[in-house]
OpenMM code with the backbone's topology and positions (N, CA, C; nanometers):
from openmm import Vec3, app, unit

residues = "MET CYS ASN GLY TYR ALA SER ASP LYS ILE ILE VAL LYS ASP TYR ILE ARG ASP LEU LYS LYS ASP ARG GLN GLU LYS ILE LYS GLU LEU ILE LYS GLU HIS PHE PHE VAL GLU LYS LEU SER MET SER PHE ILE ILE LYS VAL GLY ILE PRO SER GLU GLN ILE LEU LYS ALA ILE GLU THR GLU ASP ILE ASP LEU VAL VAL MET ALA ASN LYS GLY ARG GLY ASN ILE SER ARG ILE LEU PHE GLY SER ALA ALA GLU LYS VAL PHE ARG HIS SER PRO VAL PRO VAL PHE SER VAL ARG GLU ARG LYS LYS PHE LYS ARG SER ASN".split()
positions = [
    Vec3(10.9752, 13.6652, 23.9621),
    Vec3(11.1143, 13.7016, 23.9711),
    Vec3(11.1912, 13.5892, 24.0409),
    Vec3(11.2912, 13.5366, 23.9755),
    Vec3(11.3684, 13.4258, 24.0297),
    Vec3(11.5035, 13.4773, 24.0789),
    Vec3(11.5443, 13.4343, 24.1973),
    Vec3(11.6716, 13.4789, 24.2529),
    Vec3(11.7744, 13.3659, 24.2566),
    Vec3(11.7543, 13.2611, 24.1789),
    Vec3(11.8497, 13.1516, 24.1742),
    Vec3(11.8167, 13.0344, 24.2648),
    Vec3(11.7169, 13.0488, 24.3496),
    Vec3(11.6759, 12.9398, 24.4371),
    Vec3(11.5768, 12.8508, 24.3648),
    Vec3(11.5697, 12.7248, 24.4047),
    Vec3(11.4778, 12.6298, 24.3421),
    Vec3(11.3340, 12.6750, 24.3598),
    Vec3(11.3045, 12.7355, 24.4739),
    Vec3(11.1686, 12.7811, 24.4991),
    Vec3(11.1733, 12.9070, 24.5831),
    Vec3(11.0939, 13.0059, 24.5457),
    Vec3(11.0873, 13.1309, 24.6215),
    Vec3(10.9809, 13.1239, 24.7293),
    Vec3(10.9056, 13.0147, 24.7344),
    Vec3(10.7946, 13.0039, 24.8274),
    Vec3(10.8364, 12.9342, 24.9560),
    Vec3(10.7950, 12.9904, 25.0663),
    Vec3(10.8135, 12.9275, 25.1963),
    Vec3(10.6746, 12.8975, 25.2487),
    Vec3(10.6495, 12.7744, 25.2798),
    Vec3(10.5202, 12.7376, 25.3351),
    Vec3(10.5299, 12.7574, 25.4857),
    Vec3(10.4618, 12.8607, 25.5342),
    Vec3(10.4741, 12.9027, 25.6732),
    Vec3(10.4406, 12.7904, 25.7700),
    Vec3(10.3341, 12.7180, 25.7418),
    Vec3(10.2920, 12.6084, 25.8294),
    Vec3(10.4028, 12.5040, 25.8436),
    Vec3(10.4675, 12.4687, 25.7334),
    Vec3(10.5765, 12.3712, 25.7364),
    Vec3(10.6997, 12.4274, 25.8071),
    Vec3(10.7293, 12.5543, 25.7833),
    Vec3(10.8419, 12.6199, 25.8474),
    Vec3(10.8258, 12.6200, 25.9988),
    Vec3(10.7068, 12.6563, 26.0468),
    Vec3(10.6790, 12.6599, 26.1907),
    Vec3(10.6869, 12.5196, 26.2499),
    Vec3(10.6310, 12.4213, 26.1810),
    Vec3(10.6378, 12.2823, 26.2280),
    Vec3(10.7821, 12.2370, 26.2431),
    Vec3(10.8650, 12.2646, 26.1414),
    Vec3(11.0052, 12.2240, 26.1457),
    Vec3(11.0824, 12.2985, 26.2546),
    Vec3(11.0520, 12.4257, 26.2717),
    Vec3(11.1180, 12.5049, 26.3746),
    Vec3(11.0813, 12.4547, 26.5138),
    Vec3(10.9532, 12.4218, 26.5345),
    Vec3(10.9100, 12.3677, 26.6638),
    Vec3(10.9788, 12.2346, 26.6922),
    Vec3(10.9883, 12.1487, 26.5920),
    Vec3(11.0538, 12.0190, 26.6086),
    Vec3(11.2005, 12.0377, 26.6456),
    Vec3(11.2677, 12.1295, 26.5786),
    Vec3(11.4078, 12.1582, 26.6077),
    Vec3(11.4243, 12.2104, 26.7501),
    Vec3(11.3369, 12.3011, 26.7925),
    Vec3(11.3436, 12.3570, 26.9280),
    Vec3(11.3173, 12.2492, 27.0332),
    Vec3(11.2222, 12.1616, 27.0065),
    Vec3(11.1928, 12.0531, 27.1007),
    Vec3(11.3152, 11.9644, 27.1204),
    Vec3(11.3832, 11.9320, 27.0127),
    Vec3(11.5031, 11.8478, 27.0219),
    Vec3(11.6129, 11.9176, 27.1017),
    Vec3(11.6308, 12.0468, 27.0782),
    Vec3(11.7330, 12.1217, 27.1512),
    Vec3(11.6997, 12.1298, 27.2999),
    Vec3(11.5733, 12.1502, 27.3318),
    Vec3(11.5313, 12.1558, 27.4723),
    Vec3(11.5511, 12.0203, 27.5387),
    Vec3(11.5153, 11.9129, 27.4704),
    Vec3(11.5357, 11.7782, 27.5250),
    Vec3(11.6830, 11.7529, 27.5549),
    Vec3(11.7701, 11.7931, 27.4646),
    Vec3(11.9145, 11.7755, 27.4862),
    Vec3(11.9633, 11.8597, 27.6036),
    Vec3(11.9148, 11.9818, 27.6135),
    Vec3(11.9525, 12.0697, 27.7241),
    Vec3(11.9097, 12.0101, 27.8584),
    Vec3(11.7874, 11.9606, 27.8640),
    Vec3(11.7363, 11.8983, 27.9867),
    Vec3(11.8172, 11.7724, 28.0193),
    Vec3(11.8430, 11.6913, 27.9192),
    Vec3(11.9201, 11.5683, 27.9410),
    Vec3(12.0606, 11.5999, 27.9922),
    Vec3(12.1220, 11.7034, 27.9370),
    Vec3(12.2589, 11.7399, 27.9729),
    Vec3(12.2695, 11.8031, 28.1120),
    Vec3(12.1743, 11.8899, 28.1463),
    Vec3(12.1870, 11.9680, 28.2694),
    Vec3(12.0928, 11.9257, 28.3825),
    Vec3(11.9873, 11.8544, 28.3501),
    Vec3(11.8866, 11.8197, 28.4509),
    Vec3(11.8473, 11.6732, 28.4411),
    Vec3(11.9449, 11.5851, 28.4285),
    Vec3(11.9178, 11.4442, 28.4045),
    Vec3(11.8267, 11.3836, 28.5105),
    Vec3(11.8547, 11.4093, 28.6368),
    Vec3(11.7766, 11.3514, 28.7466),
    Vec3(11.6355, 11.4105, 28.7495),
    Vec3(11.6243, 11.5407, 28.7264),
    Vec3(11.4956, 11.6094, 28.7374),
    Vec3(11.4078, 11.5959, 28.6130),
    Vec3(11.4620, 11.5411, 28.5053),
    Vec3(11.3898, 11.5429, 28.3776),
    Vec3(11.2538, 11.4736, 28.3825),
    Vec3(11.2380, 11.3756, 28.4698),
    Vec3(11.1097, 11.3054, 28.4778),
    Vec3(10.9978, 11.3940, 28.5304),
    Vec3(11.0324, 11.4959, 28.6066),
    Vec3(10.9296, 11.5842, 28.6617),
    Vec3(10.9114, 11.7106, 28.5777),
    Vec3(10.9796, 11.7199, 28.4644),
    Vec3(10.9716, 11.8387, 28.3790),
    Vec3(10.8823, 11.8151, 28.2584),
    Vec3(10.8237, 11.9233, 28.2149),
    Vec3(10.7516, 11.9211, 28.0877),
    Vec3(10.7728, 12.0557, 28.0213),
    Vec3(10.7569, 12.0593, 27.8908),
    Vec3(10.7698, 12.1863, 27.8203),
    Vec3(10.6675, 12.1921, 27.7081),
    Vec3(10.6322, 12.3159, 27.6754),
    Vec3(10.5331, 12.3426, 27.5716),
    Vec3(10.5902, 12.4496, 27.4799),
    Vec3(10.5745, 12.4313, 27.3515),
    Vec3(10.6177, 12.5327, 27.2564),
    Vec3(10.4933, 12.5904, 27.1902),
    Vec3(10.4759, 12.7208, 27.2018),
    Vec3(10.3628, 12.7917, 27.1424),
    Vec3(10.4152, 12.8913, 27.0399),
    Vec3(10.3310, 12.9266, 26.9464),
    Vec3(10.3647, 13.0249, 26.8444),
    Vec3(10.2812, 13.1494, 26.8696),
    Vec3(10.3459, 13.2638, 26.8672),
    Vec3(10.2746, 13.3892, 26.8874),
    Vec3(10.3621, 13.4928, 26.9536),
    Vec3(10.3000, 13.5943, 27.0078),
    Vec3(10.3723, 13.6985, 27.0783),
    Vec3(10.4180, 13.6393, 27.2117),
    Vec3(10.5488, 13.6364, 27.2374),
    Vec3(10.6008, 13.5653, 27.3553),
    Vec3(10.5331, 13.6019, 27.4867),
    Vec3(10.5221, 13.7283, 27.5181),
    Vec3(10.4625, 13.7657, 27.6468),
    Vec3(10.3182, 13.7189, 27.6574),
    Vec3(10.2427, 13.7305, 27.5498),
    Vec3(10.1022, 13.6861, 27.5516),
    Vec3(10.0928, 13.5351, 27.5698),
    Vec3(10.1790, 13.4611, 27.5020),
    Vec3(10.1753, 13.3153, 27.5122),
    Vec3(10.2163, 13.2686, 27.6524),
    Vec3(10.3131, 13.3364, 27.7124),
    Vec3(10.3558, 13.3004, 27.8480),
    Vec3(10.2435, 13.3289, 27.9468),
    Vec3(10.1807, 13.4441, 27.9352),
    Vec3(10.0714, 13.4794, 28.0272),
    Vec3(9.9516, 13.3856, 28.0104),
    Vec3(9.9216, 13.3450, 27.8876),
    Vec3(9.8130, 13.2487, 27.8643),
    Vec3(9.8474, 13.1130, 27.9263),
    Vec3(9.9729, 13.0706, 27.9103),
    Vec3(10.0154, 12.9408, 27.9629),
    Vec3(10.0086, 12.9383, 28.1152),
    Vec3(10.0356, 13.0510, 28.1795),
    Vec3(10.0260, 13.0578, 28.3255),
    Vec3(9.8861, 13.0164, 28.3695),
    Vec3(9.7861, 13.0642, 28.2993),
    Vec3(9.6470, 13.0333, 28.3330),
    Vec3(9.6065, 12.8928, 28.2898),
    Vec3(9.6358, 12.8561, 28.1669),
    Vec3(9.5855, 12.7287, 28.1137),
    Vec3(9.6616, 12.6073, 28.1645),
    Vec3(9.7863, 12.6247, 28.2042),
    Vec3(9.8684, 12.5114, 28.2476),
    Vec3(9.8849, 12.5056, 28.3989),
    Vec3(9.8166, 12.5926, 28.4710),
    Vec3(9.8224, 12.5955, 28.6179),
    Vec3(9.9668, 12.6102, 28.6679),
    Vec3(10.0366, 12.7061, 28.6124),
    Vec3(10.1764, 12.7319, 28.6471),
    Vec3(10.1821, 12.8155, 28.7741),
    Vec3(10.2773, 12.7817, 28.8627),
    Vec3(10.2881, 12.8581, 28.9877),
    Vec3(10.4169, 12.9401, 28.9967),
    Vec3(10.5087, 12.9269, 28.8997),
    Vec3(10.6316, 13.0057, 28.8962),
    Vec3(10.6812, 13.0129, 28.7522),
    Vec3(10.7238, 13.1313, 28.7113),
    Vec3(10.7802, 13.1507, 28.5779),
    Vec3(10.9278, 13.1841, 28.5945),
    Vec3(11.0132, 13.1152, 28.5199),
    Vec3(11.1557, 13.1450, 28.5189),
    Vec3(11.1908, 13.1917, 28.3786),
    Vec3(11.2498, 13.3106, 28.3696),
    Vec3(11.2837, 13.3675, 28.2391),
    Vec3(11.4313, 13.4028, 28.2335),
    Vec3(11.4953, 13.3692, 28.1220),
    Vec3(11.6322, 13.4133, 28.0968),
    Vec3(11.6252, 13.5493, 28.0300),
    Vec3(11.7180, 13.6344, 28.0624),
    Vec3(11.7177, 13.7702, 28.0082),
    Vec3(11.8507, 13.8053, 27.9466),
    Vec3(11.8445, 13.8761, 27.8356),
    Vec3(11.9652, 13.9230, 27.7689),
    Vec3(11.9938, 14.0678, 27.8053),
    Vec3(11.8931, 14.1397, 27.8509),
    Vec3(11.9145, 14.2774, 27.8910),
    Vec3(11.9344, 14.3724, 27.7754),
    Vec3(11.8698, 14.3489, 27.6644),
    Vec3(11.8822, 14.4377, 27.5484),
    Vec3(11.7604, 14.5269, 27.5381),
    Vec3(11.7721, 14.6313, 27.4589),
    Vec3(11.6562, 14.7154, 27.4331),
    Vec3(11.6811, 14.8590, 27.4727),
    Vec3(11.5786, 14.9413, 27.4597),
    Vec3(11.5929, 15.0814, 27.4934),
    Vec3(11.5975, 15.1014, 27.6440),
    Vec3(11.6089, 15.2235, 27.6874),
    Vec3(11.6315, 15.2534, 27.8284),
    Vec3(11.5238, 15.1961, 27.9203),
    Vec3(11.4002, 15.1895, 27.8760),
    Vec3(11.2935, 15.1361, 27.9618),
    Vec3(11.2981, 14.9840, 27.9714),
    Vec3(11.3789, 14.9212, 27.8850),
    Vec3(11.3837, 14.7751, 27.8839),
    Vec3(11.5247, 14.7223, 27.9079),
    Vec3(11.6098, 14.8021, 27.9663),
    Vec3(11.7491, 14.7618, 27.9855),
    Vec3(11.7602, 14.6334, 28.0661),
    Vec3(11.6820, 14.6185, 28.1708),
    Vec3(11.6964, 14.5020, 28.2565),
    Vec3(11.6301, 14.3772, 28.2015),
    Vec3(11.5116, 14.3893, 28.1441),
    Vec3(11.4351, 14.2692, 28.1144),
    Vec3(11.3960, 14.2477, 27.9689),
    Vec3(11.3958, 14.3464, 27.8852),
    Vec3(11.3493, 14.3292, 27.7491),
    Vec3(11.1983, 14.3369, 27.7434),
    Vec3(11.1439, 14.3522, 27.6264),
    Vec3(11.0000, 14.3779, 27.6142),
    Vec3(10.9130, 14.2615, 27.6582),
    Vec3(10.9449, 14.1390, 27.6172),
    Vec3(10.8617, 14.0236, 27.6552),
    Vec3(10.8676, 14.0015, 27.8055),
    Vec3(10.9871, 13.9984, 27.8609),
    Vec3(11.0015, 13.9754, 28.0049),
    Vec3(10.9377, 14.0878, 28.0851),
    Vec3(10.9537, 14.2099, 28.0393),
    Vec3(10.8940, 14.3239, 28.1110),
    Vec3(10.7424, 14.3085, 28.1204),
    Vec3(10.6788, 14.2705, 28.0108),
    Vec3(10.5331, 14.2523, 28.0115),
    Vec3(10.4920, 14.1382, 28.1034),
    Vec3(10.5688, 14.0291, 28.1039),
    Vec3(10.5372, 13.9171, 28.1922),
    Vec3(10.5533, 13.9607, 28.3375),
    Vec3(10.6622, 14.0311, 28.3681),
    Vec3(10.6833, 14.0792, 28.5050),
    Vec3(10.5685, 14.1686, 28.5503),
    Vec3(10.5214, 14.2536, 28.4638),
    Vec3(10.4155, 14.3490, 28.5002),
    Vec3(10.2782, 14.2837, 28.5145),
    Vec3(10.2508, 14.1802, 28.4370),
    Vec3(10.1143, 14.1270, 28.4301),
    Vec3(10.0961, 13.9858, 28.4855),
    Vec3(10.2022, 13.9212, 28.5263),
    Vec3(10.1917, 13.7832, 28.5730),
    Vec3(10.1198, 13.7749, 28.7077),
    Vec3(10.0257, 13.6814, 28.7190),
    Vec3(9.9578, 13.6608, 28.8467),
    Vec3(10.0382, 13.5713, 28.9418),
    Vec3(10.1516, 13.5177, 28.8938),
    Vec3(10.2378, 13.4321, 28.9761),
    Vec3(10.3785, 13.4927, 28.9804),
    Vec3(10.4617, 13.4497, 29.0740),
    Vec3(10.5985, 13.5029, 29.0805),
    Vec3(10.6770, 13.4733, 28.9527),
    Vec3(10.7640, 13.5683, 28.9162),
    Vec3(10.8502, 13.5538, 28.7988),
    Vec3(10.9944, 13.5677, 28.8462),
    Vec3(11.0768, 13.4723, 28.8095),
    Vec3(11.2165, 13.4677, 28.8502),
    Vec3(11.3027, 13.4959, 28.7282),
    Vec3(11.3957, 13.5893, 28.7403),
    Vec3(11.4818, 13.6278, 28.6298),
    Vec3(11.6196, 13.5645, 28.6441),
    Vec3(11.6701, 13.5060, 28.5347),
    Vec3(11.8005, 13.4407, 28.5347),
    Vec3(11.8824, 13.4997, 28.4216),
    Vec3(12.0086, 13.5288, 28.4512),
    Vec3(12.0973, 13.5785, 28.3465),
    Vec3(12.2342, 13.5152, 28.3640),
    Vec3(12.2741, 13.4366, 28.2681),
    Vec3(12.4060, 13.3752, 28.2715),
    Vec3(12.5028, 13.4707, 28.2030),
    Vec3(12.5902, 13.5309, 28.2793),
    Vec3(12.6785, 13.6354, 28.2279),
    Vec3(12.7642, 13.5895, 28.1098),
    Vec3(12.8163, 13.4689, 28.1135),
    Vec3(12.9019, 13.4210, 28.0049),
    Vec3(12.8255, 13.4085, 27.8737),
    Vec3(12.7019, 13.3555, 27.8820),
    Vec3(12.6227, 13.3339, 27.7613),
    Vec3(12.5685, 13.4635, 27.7030),
    Vec3(12.5295, 13.5559, 27.7905),
    Vec3(12.4631, 13.6776, 27.7454),
    Vec3(12.5518, 13.8004, 27.7564),
    Vec3(12.6838, 13.7808, 27.7510),
    Vec3(12.7777, 13.8908, 27.7622),
    Vec3(12.7600, 13.9865, 27.6454),
    Vec3(12.7553, 14.1142, 27.6777),
    Vec3(12.7422, 14.2166, 27.5736),
    Vec3(12.8784, 14.2430, 27.5108),
    Vec3(12.8784, 14.2660, 27.3808),
    Vec3(13.0023, 14.3055, 27.3150),
    Vec3(13.0094, 14.4574, 27.3145),
    Vec3(13.1263, 14.5115, 27.3381),
    Vec3(13.1424, 14.6591, 27.3452),
    Vec3(13.1569, 14.7214, 27.2112),
] * unit.nanometer
topology = app.Topology()
chain = topology.addChain("A")
for resn in residues:
    res = topology.addResidue(resn, chain)
    for name in ("N", "CA", "C"):
        topology.addAtom(name, app.Element.getBySymbol(name[0]), res)
């Protein structure tokens, strides 16, 4: 069944590779723009999978001593403050977790 596109196939491996590359570039720009002086002491890793599981694994494998998470505050009543991924990290992290919410960026629409 053709829907007018040149190809109906998406190669998942290529899609993930391109998405990771795009995210890396955006993170580099964000660090350059907001943390120019500190950028030499920063590193970042992009993993694919269930966010909370990947964060908890990285805490162990990367010898992380603090997790900082941005929160949008969406979800059902049990997840109003942190969301599902952040909630799981808060509950299971062996290291301190710091929550950040920029009101202007994550403002809810009524």
